[in-house]
C-alpha positions in Angstrom: 0.1 -0.2 -0.1 1.4 3.5 -0.9 0.6 5.9 1.8 2.8 8.9 0.2 0.9 11.7 -1.6 0.8 11.6 -5.5 -0.2 15.4 -5.7 -0.5 18.5 -3.5 -3.5 21.0 -3.6 -3.6 24.6 -2.5 -7.1 25.3 -1.7 -6.5 29.1 -1.6 -5.9 29.4 -5.5 -7.1 25.9 -6.6 -3.7 24.8 -7.9 -2.8 21.2 -8.1 0.9 19.8 -8.6 3.1 16.8 -8.1 5.8 19.2 -6.7 5.0 20.2 -3.2 7.1 23.3 -3.6 5.3 24.3 -6.7 5.6 27.9 -7.6 1.8 27.7 -8.6 1.2 27.4 -4.8 0.2 30.6 -2.9 3.2 31.8 -0.7 2.8 30.7 3.0 -0.6 29.0 2.2 -1.6 25.5 3.3 -0.8 22.7 1.0 -3.0 19.5 1.3 -1.5 16.4 0.2 -3.8 14.2 -2.4 -3.7 10.3 -2.6 -4.7 7.9 -5.2 -7.8 5.9 -4.9 -7.0 2.1 -4.3 -8.8 -0.5 -6.3 -11.3 -2.6 -4.3 -10.3 -6.2 -3.8 -13.3 -8.3 -3.3 -13.7 -11.9 -2.0 -12.9 -14.8 -4.5 -14.9 -17.9 -4.8 -12.3 -19.8 -2.9 -12.6 -17.2 0.2 -16.5 -17.3 0.0 -16.1 -21.2 0.6 -13.6 -21.0 2.9 -15.9 -18.5 5.0 -19.0 -20.7 4.5 -17.1 -23.9 5.7 -15.5 -22.6 8.7 -18.4 -20.4 10.2 -21.1 -21.6 12.3 -23.6 -18.6 12.5 -24.6 -15.5 10.7 -22.4 -13.0 13.2 -19.5 -15.2 13.0 -19.8 -15.3 9.0 -20.1 -11.5 9.0 -17.1 -10.8 11.2 -15.0 -13.3 9.3 -16.0 -11.7 5.9 -15.2 -8.5 7.2 -11.9 -9.3 8.7 -11.1 -11.1 5.2 -11.8 -8.0 3.3 -9.9 -5.6 5.6 -6.8 -8.0 5.1 -7.2 -7.9 1.3 -7.8 -4.1 1.3 -5.3 -2.6 3.4 
């Protein structure tokens, strides 16, 4: 997972740049980091089968599915 900003935004003038020190930005203005949106990763058929076989109730299944999705998407 890439936690580094891919660009920067200056809300005082609406400028966006991949360079944090861009001359487009307002001097002494607040520059905000922008991040890329990650692609969602869902459960595979094998994941679903594994979850269905291992769980004993709806609550357990939901908790296990949520845990599996968090692992895949972080």
